[in-house]
Short mmCIF file of the C-alpha atoms (twelve columns), coordinates in Angstrom:
data_MODEL
# 
_entry.id   MODEL 
# 
loop_
_atom_site.group_PDB 
_atom_site.id 
_atom_site.type_symbol 
_atom_site.label_atom_id 
_atom_site.label_alt_id 
_atom_site.label_comp_id 
_atom_site.label_asym_id 
_atom_site.label_seq_id 
_atom_site.Cartn_x 
_atom_site.Cartn_y 
_atom_site.Cartn_z 
_atom_site.pdbx_PDB_model_num 
ATOM 1   C CA . MET A 1   116.884 130.079 80.906  1 
ATOM 2   C CA . GLY A 2   119.025 128.029 83.326  1 
ATOM 3   C CA . GLY A 3   116.083 127.662 85.710  1 
ATOM 4   C CA . ASN A 4   113.901 126.509 82.834  1 
ATOM 5   C CA . ILE A 5   116.452 123.909 81.769  1 
ATOM 6   C CA . GLY A 6   116.714 122.431 85.260  1 
ATOM 7   C CA . ALA A 7   112.963 122.347 85.795  1 
ATOM 8   C CA . ASN A 8   112.400 120.858 82.345  1 
ATOM 9   C CA . ILE A 9   114.995 118.128 82.816  1 
ATOM 10  C CA . ARG A 10  113.434 117.104 86.099  1 
ATOM 11  C CA . ARG A 11  109.885 117.227 84.744  1 
ATOM 12  C CA . LEU A 12  110.751 115.201 81.643  1 
ATOM 13  C CA . ARG A 13  112.735 112.677 83.691  1 
ATOM 14  C CA . GLU A 14  109.880 112.175 86.166  1 
ATOM 15  C CA . GLN A 15  107.382 111.816 83.333  1 
ATOM 16  C CA . ARG A 16  109.390 108.792 82.184  1 
ATOM 17  C CA . GLY A 17  109.580 107.492 85.747  1 
ATOM 18  C CA . TRP A 18  113.403 107.574 85.711  1 
ATOM 19  C CA . SER A 19  115.797 108.175 88.549  1 
ATOM 20  C CA . GLN A 20  118.640 110.668 88.122  1 
ATOM 21  C CA . ALA A 21  121.048 107.738 87.823  1 
ATOM 22  C CA . ARG A 22  118.945 106.224 85.043  1 
ATOM 23  C CA . LEU A 23  118.916 109.506 83.113  1 
ATOM 24  C CA . ALA A 24  122.686 109.740 83.475  1 
ATOM 25  C CA . ARG A 25  123.091 106.244 82.017  1 
ATOM 26  C CA . GLU A 26  120.680 106.916 79.166  1 
ATOM 27  C CA . THR A 27  122.454 110.186 78.351  1 
ATOM 28  C CA . CYS A 28  125.828 108.450 78.143  1 
ATOM 29  C CA . SER A 29  124.246 105.793 75.951  1 
ATOM 30  C CA . ALA A 30  122.777 108.448 73.643  1 
ATOM 31  C CA . ALA A 31  126.234 109.976 73.357  1 
ATOM 32  C CA . GLY A 32  127.687 106.573 72.458  1 
ATOM 33  C CA . ILE A 33  130.054 106.707 75.413  1 
ATOM 34  C CA . ALA A 34  130.850 103.713 77.581  1 
ATOM 35  C CA . GLY A 35  131.190 104.137 81.309  1 
ATOM 36  C CA . ASP A 36  129.804 106.994 83.389  1 
ATOM 37  C CA . PRO A 37  131.393 110.331 82.426  1 
ATOM 38  C CA . ILE A 38  128.330 111.937 83.995  1 
ATOM 39  C CA . GLY A 39  126.426 110.438 86.898  1 
ATOM 40  C CA . ARG A 40  123.503 111.037 89.225  1 
ATOM 41  C CA . GLN A 41  125.196 113.969 90.958  1 
ATOM 42  C CA . GLU A 42  125.744 115.759 87.670  1 
ATOM 43  C CA . ILE A 43  122.074 115.324 86.712  1 
ATOM 44  C CA . SER A 44  121.165 116.690 90.144  1 
ATOM 45  C CA . ARG A 45  123.326 119.762 89.490  1 
ATOM 46  C CA . TYR A 46  121.582 120.312 86.163  1 
ATOM 47  C CA . GLU A 47  118.130 120.025 87.723  1 
ATOM 48  C CA . THR A 48  118.888 122.429 90.567  1 
ATOM 49  C CA . GLY A 49  120.484 124.957 88.226  1 
ATOM 50  C CA . LYS A 50  123.927 124.661 89.792  1 
ATOM 51  C CA . ARG A 51  125.349 123.697 86.406  1 
ATOM 52  C CA . THR A 52  124.238 123.988 82.760  1 
ATOM 53  C CA . PRO A 53  124.524 120.862 80.553  1 
ATOM 54  C CA . ARG A 54  126.021 122.707 77.530  1 
ATOM 55  C CA . GLU A 55  127.747 119.992 75.416  1 
ATOM 56  C CA . TRP A 56  125.586 117.291 77.021  1 
ATOM 57  C CA . LEU A 57  122.354 119.098 76.127  1 
ATOM 58  C CA . PRO A 58  121.635 117.315 72.791  1 
ATOM 59  C CA . PHE A 59  122.335 113.943 74.369  1 
ATOM 60  C CA . LEU A 60  120.046 114.700 77.303  1 
ATOM 61  C CA . ALA A 61  117.306 115.628 74.825  1 
ATOM 62  C CA . ALA A 62  117.943 112.457 72.810  1 
ATOM 63  C CA . ALA A 63  117.780 110.306 75.948  1 
ATOM 64  C CA . LEU A 64  114.490 111.946 76.958  1 
ATOM 65  C CA . LYS A 65  113.218 111.628 73.365  1 
ATOM 66  C CA . VAL A 66  112.425 115.335 73.041  1 
ATOM 67  C CA . THR A 67  113.857 118.251 71.091  1 
ATOM 68  C CA . VAL A 68  116.580 120.473 72.522  1 
ATOM 69  C CA . GLU A 69  114.029 123.308 72.520  1 
ATOM 70  C CA . ALA A 70  111.774 121.260 74.801  1 
ATOM 71  C CA . VAL A 71  114.611 121.192 77.326  1 
ATOM 72  C CA . THR A 72  115.685 124.841 77.023  1 
ATOM 73  C CA . GLY A 73  112.314 126.530 76.509  1 
ATOM 74  C CA . PRO A 74  109.709 127.606 79.066  1 
ATOM 75  C CA . PRO A 75  107.835 124.772 80.798  1 
ATOM 76  C CA . PRO A 76  104.607 123.993 78.938  1 
ATOM 77  C CA . ALA A 77  101.249 124.676 80.487  1 
ATOM 78  C CA . LEU A 78  99.774  121.606 82.132  1 
ATOM 79  C CA . GLU A 79  97.710  119.812 79.528  1 
ATOM 80  C CA . LEU A 80  94.895  118.145 81.394  1 
ATOM 81  C CA . PRO A 81  91.343  117.219 80.481  1 
ATOM 82  C CA . ALA A 82  88.798  120.020 80.798  1 
ATOM 83  C CA . PRO A 83  88.547  120.589 84.562  1 
ATOM 84  C CA . PRO A 84  85.404  119.102 86.047  1 
ATOM 85  C CA . LEU A 85  85.212  122.047 88.442  1 
ATOM 86  C CA . ALA A 86  83.475  123.954 85.633  1 
ATOM 87  C CA . ASP A 87  80.617  121.487 86.025  1 
ATOM 88  C CA . TYR A 88  80.158  122.438 89.649  1 
ATOM 89  C CA . LEU A 89  80.739  126.181 89.995  1 
ATOM 90  C CA . PRO A 90  79.077  129.197 88.363  1 
ATOM 91  C CA . ALA A 91  80.936  131.228 85.746  1 
ATOM 92  C CA . GLY A 92  82.707  134.439 86.676  1 
ATOM 93  C CA . ASP A 93  83.427  135.023 90.355  1 
ATOM 94  C CA . PRO A 94  82.069  131.928 92.125  1 
ATOM 95  C CA . LEU A 95  82.173  133.692 95.500  1 
ATOM 96  C CA . ALA A 96  80.168  136.736 94.414  1 
ATOM 97  C CA . PRO A 97  76.788  136.773 96.195  1 
ATOM 98  C CA . LEU A 98  73.812  137.123 93.874  1 
ATOM 99  C CA . THR A 99  72.519  140.682 94.114  1 
ATOM 100 C CA . ALA A 100 68.899  139.644 93.731  1 
ATOM 101 C CA . ARG A 101 69.074  136.353 95.546  1 
ATOM 102 C CA . GLY A 102 65.981  136.718 97.712  1 
ATOM 103 C CA . GLY A 103 66.672  133.259 99.093  1 
ATOM 104 C CA . ARG A 104 65.951  131.767 102.463 1 
ATOM 105 C CA . ARG A 105 67.784  133.188 105.433 1 
ATOM 106 C CA . ILE A 106 70.212  130.862 107.158 1 
ATOM 107 C CA . GLY A 107 72.004  131.027 110.465 1 
ATOM 108 C CA . SER A 108 74.818  129.338 112.366 1 
ATOM 109 C CA . GLY A 109 73.066  125.968 112.170 1 
ATOM 110 C CA . ALA A 110 73.717  125.763 108.425 1 
ATOM 111 C CA . VAL A 111 77.377  126.577 109.045 1 
ATOM 112 C CA . ALA A 112 77.586  123.834 111.661 1 
ATOM 113 C CA . ASP A 113 76.109  121.322 109.207 1 
ATOM 114 C CA . LEU A 114 78.634  122.335 106.554 1 
ATOM 115 C CA . ARG A 115 81.489  122.131 109.061 1 
ATOM 116 C CA . GLN A 116 80.467  118.573 109.905 1 
ATOM 117 C CA . ARG A 117 80.416  117.562 106.217 1 
ATOM 118 C CA . VAL A 118 83.846  119.138 105.647 1 
ATOM 119 C CA . HIS A 119 85.281  117.215 108.563 1 
ATOM 120 C CA . GLY A 120 83.686  114.012 107.287 1 
ATOM 121 C CA . LEU A 121 85.334  114.513 103.908 1 
ATOM 122 C CA . ARG A 122 88.669  115.081 105.595 1 
ATOM 123 C CA . LEU A 123 88.320  111.846 107.567 1 
ATOM 124 C CA . ALA A 124 87.309  110.005 104.387 1 
ATOM 125 C CA . ASP A 125 90.533  111.188 102.750 1 
ATOM 126 C CA . ASP A 126 92.461  109.364 105.457 1 
ATOM 127 C CA . VAL A 127 91.293  106.023 104.084 1 
ATOM 128 C CA . ILE A 128 89.996  106.649 100.531 1 
ATOM 129 C CA . ALA A 129 92.249  107.624 97.616  1 
ATOM 130 C CA . GLY A 130 91.765  110.774 95.551  1 
ATOM 131 C CA . GLY A 131 90.581  109.048 92.391  1 
ATOM 132 C CA . ASP A 132 87.599  107.616 94.275  1 
ATOM 133 C CA . LEU A 133 86.824  110.782 96.210  1 
ATOM 134 C CA . VAL A 134 87.426  113.714 93.854  1 
ATOM 135 C CA . ARG A 135 83.941  114.065 92.353  1 
ATOM 136 C CA . PRO A 136 82.075  113.830 95.686  1 
ATOM 137 C CA . ALA A 137 84.528  116.436 97.017  1 
ATOM 138 C CA . LEU A 138 83.790  118.806 94.131  1 
ATOM 139 C CA . ARG A 139 80.055  118.314 94.561  1 
ATOM 140 C CA . GLU A 140 80.408  119.318 98.222  1 
ATOM 141 C CA . LEU A 141 82.350  122.402 97.150  1 
ATOM 142 C CA . ARG A 142 79.635  123.369 94.680  1 
ATOM 143 C CA . SER A 143 76.964  122.958 97.337  1 
ATOM 144 C CA . ALA A 144 78.896  125.153 99.760  1 
ATOM 145 C CA . VAL A 145 79.400  127.919 97.189  1 
ATOM 146 C CA . LYS A 146 75.741  127.694 96.198  1 
ATOM 147 C CA . LEU A 147 74.723  128.009 99.845  1 
ATOM 148 C CA . TYR A 148 76.839  131.157 100.221 1 
ATOM 149 C CA . ARG A 149 75.648  132.804 96.992  1 
ATOM 150 C CA . GLU A 150 71.960  131.982 97.035  1 
ATOM 151 C CA . THR A 151 70.907  132.525 100.630 1 
ATOM 152 C CA . SER A 152 70.517  135.501 102.941 1 
ATOM 153 C CA . HIS A 153 72.670  135.624 106.068 1 
ATOM 154 C CA . SER A 154 74.271  137.983 108.510 1 
ATOM 155 C CA . GLU A 155 77.787  139.286 107.948 1 
ATOM 156 C CA . GLU A 156 79.052  137.004 110.705 1 
ATOM 157 C CA . VAL A 157 77.430  133.912 109.193 1 
ATOM 158 C CA . GLY A 158 78.747  134.918 105.770 1 
ATOM 159 C CA . ALA A 159 82.312  135.043 107.123 1 
ATOM 160 C CA . GLU A 160 81.858  131.629 108.742 1 
ATOM 161 C CA . LEU A 161 80.564  130.223 105.457 1 
ATOM 162 C CA . LEU A 162 83.598  131.611 103.611 1 
ATOM 163 C CA . SER A 163 85.911  129.954 106.132 1 
ATOM 164 C CA . GLN A 164 84.187  126.626 105.614 1 
ATOM 165 C CA . ILE A 165 84.429  127.042 101.831 1 
ATOM 166 C CA . GLY A 166 88.152  127.645 102.338 1 
ATOM 167 C CA . GLU A 167 88.512  124.512 104.460 1 
ATOM 168 C CA . LEU A 168 86.525  122.510 101.937 1 
ATOM 169 C CA . ALA A 169 88.680  123.851 99.089  1 
ATOM 170 C CA . GLN A 170 91.816  122.782 100.939 1 
ATOM 171 C CA . ILE A 171 90.734  119.164 101.321 1 
ATOM 172 C CA . ALA A 172 89.125  119.072 97.851  1 
ATOM 173 C CA . GLY A 173 92.348  120.441 96.344  1 
ATOM 174 C CA . TRP A 174 94.367  117.840 98.206  1 
ATOM 175 C CA . ILE A 175 92.061  115.096 96.924  1 
ATOM 176 C CA . ALA A 176 92.254  116.375 93.331  1 
ATOM 177 C CA . SER A 177 96.047  116.469 93.569  1 
ATOM 178 C CA . ASP A 178 96.089  112.884 94.839  1 
ATOM 179 C CA . ALA A 179 93.964  111.973 91.815  1 
ATOM 180 C CA . GLY A 180 96.635  113.500 89.548  1 
ATOM 181 C CA . GLN A 181 94.396  116.406 88.510  1 
ATOM 182 C CA . TYR A 182 96.982  119.089 89.223  1 
ATOM 183 C CA . GLY A 183 95.437  121.903 87.202  1 
ATOM 184 C CA . GLU A 184 92.108  121.200 88.859  1 
ATOM 185 C CA . ALA A 185 93.679  121.169 92.306  1 
ATOM 186 C CA . GLU A 186 95.410  124.495 91.707  1 
ATOM 187 C CA . THR A 187 92.109  126.105 90.685  1 
ATOM 188 C CA . VAL A 188 90.425  124.760 93.809  1 
ATOM 189 C CA . TYR A 189 93.242  125.915 96.079  1 
ATOM 190 C CA . ARG A 190 93.111  129.428 94.627  1 
ATOM 191 C CA . LEU A 191 89.348  129.537 95.136  1 
ATOM 192 C CA . GLY A 192 89.934  128.568 98.761  1 
ATOM 193 C CA . ILE A 193 92.617  131.226 99.229  1 
ATOM 194 C CA . SER A 194 90.166  133.849 97.962  1 
ATOM 195 C CA . ALA A 195 87.467  132.640 100.366 1 
ATOM 196 C CA . ALA A 196 89.824  132.501 103.359 1 
ATOM 197 C CA . ARG A 197 91.127  135.994 102.693 1 
ATOM 198 C CA . GLN A 198 87.613  137.393 102.388 1 
ATOM 199 C CA . ALA A 199 86.839  135.750 105.712 1 
ATOM 200 C CA . GLY A 200 89.942  137.332 107.268 1 
ATOM 201 C CA . ASP A 201 91.272  133.887 108.234 1 
ATOM 202 C CA . LEU A 202 95.054  134.203 107.879 1 
ATOM 203 C CA . THR A 203 95.755  130.768 109.335 1 
ATOM 204 C CA . LEU A 204 93.521  129.073 106.781 1 
ATOM 205 C CA . THR A 205 94.998  131.195 103.988 1 
ATOM 206 C CA . GLY A 206 98.446  129.945 104.965 1 
ATOM 207 C CA . ASN A 207 97.233  126.351 104.995 1 
ATOM 208 C CA . LEU A 208 95.795  126.637 101.482 1 
ATOM 209 C CA . ALA A 209 98.848  128.415 100.092 1 
ATOM 210 C CA . GLY A 210 101.131 125.850 101.730 1 
ATOM 211 C CA . SER A 211 99.125  122.988 100.231 1 
ATOM 212 C CA . LEU A 212 99.444  124.492 96.764  1 
ATOM 213 C CA . ALA A 213 103.165 125.079 97.358  1 
ATOM 214 C CA . TYR A 214 103.571 121.408 98.245  1 
ATOM 215 C CA . GLN A 215 101.939 120.400 94.960  1 
ATOM 216 C CA . LEU A 216 104.118 122.778 92.954  1 
ATOM 217 C CA . SER A 217 107.252 121.432 94.627  1 
ATOM 218 C CA . ASN A 218 106.292 117.901 93.604  1 
ATOM 219 C CA . THR A 219 105.295 118.604 90.011  1 
ATOM 220 C CA . GLY A 220 108.302 120.237 88.424  1 
ATOM 221 C CA . ARG A 221 107.672 123.799 89.641  1 
ATOM 222 C CA . GLU A 222 110.105 123.765 92.544  1 
ATOM 223 C CA . ALA A 223 111.095 127.425 92.482  1 
ATOM 224 C CA . GLU A 224 107.432 128.496 92.525  1 
ATOM 225 C CA . GLY A 225 106.765 126.004 95.301  1 
ATOM 226 C CA . LEU A 226 109.515 127.403 97.481  1 
ATOM 227 C CA . SER A 227 108.408 130.993 96.919  1 
ATOM 228 C CA . LEU A 228 104.793 130.163 97.759  1 
ATOM 229 C CA . ALA A 229 105.721 128.056 100.805 1 
ATOM 230 C CA . ARG A 230 107.656 130.990 102.223 1 
ATOM 231 C CA . ALA A 231 104.778 133.346 101.407 1 
ATOM 232 C CA . ALA A 232 102.337 131.015 103.190 1 
ATOM 233 C CA . LEU A 233 104.463 131.178 106.317 1 
ATOM 234 C CA . ASP A 234 104.602 134.982 106.117 1 
ATOM 235 C CA . GLU A 235 100.868 135.243 105.375 1 
ATOM 236 C CA . ALA A 236 99.913  133.479 108.597 1 
ATOM 237 C CA . GLY A 237 102.278 135.652 110.630 1 
ATOM 238 C CA . PRO A 238 104.050 135.001 113.939 1 
ATOM 239 C CA . ASP A 239 100.798 134.759 115.879 1 
ATOM 240 C CA . ALA A 240 99.545  131.688 114.004 1 
ATOM 241 C CA . PRO A 241 98.786  128.662 116.211 1 
ATOM 242 C CA . PRO A 242 101.862 126.501 116.944 1 
ATOM 243 C CA . LYS A 243 100.593 123.542 114.904 1 
ATOM 244 C CA . ALA A 244 99.924  125.810 111.947 1 
ATOM 245 C CA . ARG A 245 103.418 127.310 112.041 1 
ATOM 246 C CA . ALA A 246 104.884 123.820 112.331 1 
ATOM 247 C CA . LEU A 247 102.974 122.743 109.225 1 
ATOM 248 C CA . TYR A 248 103.971 125.821 107.192 1 
ATOM 249 C CA . LEU A 249 107.624 125.351 108.168 1 
ATOM 250 C CA . ASP A 250 107.295 121.681 107.215 1 
ATOM 251 C CA . ARG A 251 106.176 122.766 103.737 1 
ATOM 252 C CA . VAL A 252 109.101 125.190 103.504 1 
ATOM 253 C CA . ALA A 253 111.475 122.384 104.500 1 
ATOM 254 C CA . TRP A 254 110.179 120.129 101.733 1 
ATOM 255 C CA . ALA A 255 110.326 122.912 99.166  1 
ATOM 256 C CA . GLU A 256 113.935 123.633 100.154 1 
ATOM 257 C CA . THR A 257 114.691 119.917 99.899  1 
ATOM 258 C CA . ARG A 258 113.267 119.697 96.394  1 
ATOM 259 C CA . MET A 259 115.482 122.624 95.432  1 
ATOM 260 C CA . GLY A 260 118.507 120.780 96.842  1 
ATOM 261 C CA . HIS A 261 119.023 123.298 99.662  1 
ATOM 262 C CA . ALA A 262 120.065 120.885 102.401 1 
ATOM 263 C CA . GLN A 263 121.045 123.361 105.110 1 
ATOM 264 C CA . ALA A 264 117.958 125.533 104.600 1 
ATOM 265 C CA . ALA A 265 115.755 122.426 104.725 1 
ATOM 266 C CA . MET A 266 117.285 121.298 108.009 1 
ATOM 267 C CA . ARG A 267 116.871 124.773 109.506 1 
ATOM 268 C CA . ALA A 268 113.195 124.820 108.550 1 
ATOM 269 C CA . LEU A 269 112.678 121.354 110.034 1 
ATOM 270 C CA . GLY A 270 114.319 122.490 113.260 1 
ATOM 271 C CA . ARG A 271 112.049 125.515 113.436 1 
ATOM 272 C CA . ALA A 272 109.022 123.295 112.748 1 
ATOM 273 C CA . GLY A 273 109.937 121.124 115.713 1 
ATOM 274 C CA . GLU A 274 110.333 124.200 117.907 1 
ATOM 275 C CA . ALA A 275 106.934 125.484 116.822 1 
ATOM 276 C CA . LEU A 276 105.220 122.174 117.559 1 
ATOM 277 C CA . ALA A 277 106.846 122.060 120.998 1 
ATOM 278 C CA . GLN A 278 104.903 125.229 121.835 1 
ATOM 279 C CA . ASP A 279 101.617 123.385 121.237 1 
ATOM 280 C CA . THR A 280 100.781 123.016 124.923 1 
ATOM 281 C CA . ALA A 281 97.516  121.797 126.376 1 
ATOM 282 C CA . GLY A 282 96.121  125.328 126.417 1 
ATOM 283 C CA . ALA A 283 97.096  126.221 122.856 1 
ATOM 284 C CA . GLU A 284 94.246  126.503 120.396 1 
ATOM 285 C CA . SER A 285 94.599  125.139 116.857 1 
ATOM 286 C CA . PRO A 286 92.010  124.763 114.084 1 
ATOM 287 C CA . GLY A 287 90.413  121.331 114.011 1 
ATOM 288 C CA . TYR A 288 91.712  120.639 110.503 1 
ATOM 289 C CA . LEU A 289 95.251  120.423 111.898 1 
ATOM 290 C CA . TYR A 290 94.399  117.348 113.982 1 
ATOM 291 C CA . TRP A 291 96.928  115.249 112.042 1 
ATOM 292 C CA . VAL A 292 99.936  117.523 112.614 1 
ATOM 293 C CA . ASP A 293 102.052 115.872 115.293 1 
ATOM 294 C CA . THR A 294 105.594 114.776 116.068 1 
ATOM 295 C CA . GLY A 295 105.211 111.661 113.925 1 
ATOM 296 C CA . GLU A 296 104.331 113.708 110.836 1 
ATOM 297 C CA . LEU A 297 107.339 115.974 111.358 1 
ATOM 298 C CA . LEU A 298 109.569 112.913 111.686 1 
ATOM 299 C CA . VAL A 299 108.205 111.550 108.407 1 
ATOM 300 C CA . MET A 300 108.993 114.819 106.642 1 
ATOM 301 C CA . GLU A 301 112.471 114.853 108.171 1 
ATOM 302 C CA . ALA A 302 113.053 111.291 106.978 1 
ATOM 303 C CA . ARG A 303 111.768 112.130 103.503 1 
ATOM 304 C CA . ALA A 304 114.087 115.121 103.344 1 
ATOM 305 C CA . TYR A 305 117.060 112.973 104.349 1 
ATOM 306 C CA . THR A 306 116.055 110.391 101.734 1 
ATOM 307 C CA . GLU A 307 115.734 113.002 98.986  1 
ATOM 308 C CA . LEU A 308 119.119 114.430 99.994  1 
ATOM 309 C CA . ARG A 309 120.681 110.940 99.863  1 
ATOM 310 C CA . ARG A 310 121.414 110.634 103.584 1 
ATOM 311 C CA . PRO A 311 120.137 107.118 104.303 1 
ATOM 312 C CA . LEU A 312 121.882 106.702 107.656 1 
ATOM 313 C CA . ARG A 313 119.613 109.457 108.971 1 
ATOM 314 C CA . ALA A 314 116.512 108.490 107.005 1 
ATOM 315 C CA . VAL A 315 116.255 104.747 107.680 1 
ATOM 316 C CA . PRO A 316 116.047 104.850 111.524 1 
ATOM 317 C CA . LEU A 317 113.493 107.666 111.428 1 
ATOM 318 C CA . LEU A 318 111.265 105.865 108.942 1 
ATOM 319 C CA . ARG A 319 111.469 102.570 110.823 1 
ATOM 320 C CA . ASP A 320 110.513 104.332 114.037 1 
ATOM 321 C CA . VAL A 321 107.475 106.051 112.487 1 
ATOM 322 C CA . LEU A 322 106.338 103.007 110.517 1 
ATOM 323 C CA . GLY A 323 106.547 100.856 113.636 1 
ATOM 324 C CA . ARG A 324 103.794 103.002 115.164 1 
ATOM 325 C CA . TYR A 325 101.755 103.839 112.061 1 
ATOM 326 C CA . ASP A 326 98.051  103.034 111.641 1 
ATOM 327 C CA . ALA A 327 97.986  100.225 109.060 1 
ATOM 328 C CA . THR A 328 94.415  101.138 108.045 1 
ATOM 329 C CA . HIS A 329 95.777  104.250 106.264 1 
ATOM 330 C CA . THR A 330 96.942  102.164 103.312 1 
ATOM 331 C CA . ARG A 331 97.913  104.978 100.943 1 
ATOM 332 C CA . GLU A 332 100.121 106.788 103.471 1 
ATOM 333 C CA . LEU A 333 101.631 103.497 104.602 1 
ATOM 334 C CA . ALA A 334 102.582 102.679 101.008 1 
ATOM 335 C CA . LEU A 335 104.051 106.158 100.525 1 
ATOM 336 C CA . TYR A 336 106.134 106.031 103.700 1 
ATOM 337 C CA . LEU A 337 107.365 102.537 102.857 1 
ATOM 338 C CA . SER A 338 108.390 103.787 99.416  1 
ATOM 339 C CA . TRP A 339 110.722 106.298 101.036 1 
ATOM 340 C CA . LEU A 340 112.153 103.549 103.227 1 
ATOM 341 C CA . ALA A 341 112.786 101.368 100.168 1 
ATOM 342 C CA . VAL A 342 114.703 104.179 98.439  1 
ATOM 343 C CA . ALA A 343 116.700 104.966 101.576 1 
ATOM 344 C CA . LEU A 344 117.655 101.292 101.940 1 
ATOM 345 C CA . MET A 345 118.905 101.249 98.358  1 
ATOM 346 C CA . ASP A 346 120.985 104.340 99.062  1 
ATOM 347 C CA . ALA A 347 122.359 102.474 102.078 1 
ATOM 348 C CA . ASN A 348 123.327 99.598  99.738  1 
ATOM 349 C CA . GLU A 349 120.838 97.191  101.318 1 
ATOM 350 C CA . PRO A 350 119.128 95.867  98.151  1 
ATOM 351 C CA . GLU A 351 117.802 92.653  99.713  1 
ATOM 352 C CA . GLU A 352 115.908 94.507  102.435 1 
ATOM 353 C CA . ALA A 353 114.889 97.194  99.949  1 
ATOM 354 C CA . ALA A 354 113.399 94.500  97.717  1 
ATOM 355 C CA . ALA A 355 111.269 93.181  100.577 1 
ATOM 356 C CA . VAL A 356 109.978 96.681  101.361 1 
ATOM 357 C CA . ALA A 357 109.396 97.419  97.668  1 
ATOM 358 C CA . GLU A 358 107.328 94.258  97.317  1 
ATOM 359 C CA . ARG A 359 105.107 95.468  100.116 1 
ATOM 360 C CA . VAL A 360 104.814 98.913  98.497  1 
ATOM 361 C CA . VAL A 361 103.661 97.338  95.231  1 
ATOM 362 C CA . SER A 362 101.173 95.109  97.047  1 
ATOM 363 C CA . LEU A 363 99.683  97.939  99.120  1 
ATOM 364 C CA . SER A 364 99.433  100.246 96.097  1 
ATOM 365 C CA . ALA A 365 97.561  97.780  93.904  1 
ATOM 366 C CA . GLY A 366 94.074  99.070  93.269  1 
ATOM 367 C CA . ILE A 367 94.593  102.418 95.038  1 
ATOM 368 C CA . ALA A 368 93.332  105.260 92.840  1 
ATOM 369 C CA . SER A 369 96.142  107.591 93.901  1 
ATOM 370 C CA . ASP A 370 98.557  109.351 91.577  1 
ATOM 371 C CA . ARG A 371 100.923 109.812 94.505  1 
ATOM 372 C CA . THR A 372 101.340 106.091 95.102  1 
ATOM 373 C CA . THR A 373 101.545 105.364 91.358  1 
ATOM 374 C CA . ARG A 374 104.419 107.822 90.948  1 
ATOM 375 C CA . ARG A 375 106.225 106.494 94.008  1 
ATOM 376 C CA . VAL A 376 105.934 102.885 92.817  1 
ATOM 377 C CA . ARG A 377 107.585 103.926 89.542  1 
ATOM 378 C CA . VAL A 378 110.408 105.625 91.424  1 
ATOM 379 C CA . VAL A 379 110.984 102.605 93.666  1 
ATOM 380 C CA . LEU A 380 110.986 100.078 90.817  1 
ATOM 381 C CA . ASP A 381 113.265 102.227 88.701  1 
ATOM 382 C CA . ARG A 382 115.752 102.540 91.531  1 
ATOM 383 C CA . LEU A 383 115.440 98.837  92.289  1 
ATOM 384 C CA . ALA A 384 116.394 98.010  88.704  1 
ATOM 385 C CA . GLU A 385 119.891 99.279  89.491  1 
ATOM 386 C CA . PHE A 386 120.301 96.122  91.645  1 
ATOM 387 C CA . ARG A 387 118.767 93.630  89.240  1 
ATOM 388 C CA . ASP A 388 121.718 91.243  89.736  1 
ATOM 389 C CA . VAL A 389 120.509 90.564  93.292  1 
ATOM 390 C CA . PRO A 390 118.153 87.526  93.327  1 
ATOM 391 C CA . GLU A 391 115.622 89.127  95.700  1 
ATOM 392 C CA . VAL A 392 115.461 92.181  93.457  1 
ATOM 393 C CA . ARG A 393 114.987 90.088  90.313  1 
ATOM 394 C CA . SER A 394 112.110 88.315  91.994  1 
ATOM 395 C CA . VAL A 395 110.309 91.591  92.765  1 
ATOM 396 C CA . LEU A 396 110.942 93.046  89.308  1 
ATOM 397 C CA . GLY A 397 109.805 89.824  87.664  1 
ATOM 398 C CA . GLY A 398 106.581 89.938  89.640  1 
ATOM 399 C CA . VAL A 399 105.610 93.330  88.223  1 
ATOM 400 C CA . ALA A 400 106.897 92.867  84.680  1 
# 
């Protein structure tokens, strides 16, 4: 039950867009107590399961405007609109070849065409947000599954098609997650894991499982996220390409961070750096890992330090990365700046944080990304703690 309570508190708090400090204040207010008998650190202990609220439980529920049972019970199933994936894939096992297909026979050329479209979708995701890209991504996934099920091909071509379906599922799942369609993304990821396993592609299986773990870690299912991130690392095995191992360890580090395991997170980050250092000129890595580099590992390290409230480590790292970042990748730029804004507030630099927050809000306007929307809420909520600072009031007034 303790794990449920922690996960529920965090989920309910994030649904309201509150920081841990805000929830602490609201809880004290609900209890009719002046001052701060509980604070951000105590809320953090509740959420990570290190402590149970006990006498504070009814006041936490009152602050969150839910029943006590909603806090202590099992997390509810995600209630999302009917998944559009059903519109694009056949019922039953979508990867089961039709026994009487009798379709045209295809060869490696069809696989090459599909590979090119998958890569194009991945490049599009660099500059287009999930809300604008999710339906084209699902249509591509349907077409790929249809190609596999309704054509004749050799065993080798079939395995290559399954690998491409797995790659397509990974980027389509990522896009759906960015659009805030978490249930949809999970379904897509699991389809991809099935395809990658059938193809015998352990590296791709690890990438898909790690992507799903990352989503779970960010959506109130931290314990599941950590378990799956570790499993993804084990699934790929020690012989996975260096970039792949670096990415899987990066996911483990974030999952540990979200669980509040600072030392374990730092160990995983260190191992990720060691893995990436082995990516020499002769090392072969799948093309879909083109974006995994030292800069990405530094961003994750900075995010971990920010989440763990260590701004003196986070701020220099983020400034270094942002100073070299491609400004055409607006969504990622807004996300990285949001972490810098939070770290600056933790460093008690509200004036500079306000300037960064203003840029985050400006960059995020009109981006159909659930990730940026959630981060803007976090930044503004944290900024409200410094509303007495003129620069902060100006930013908050501009978004009121």
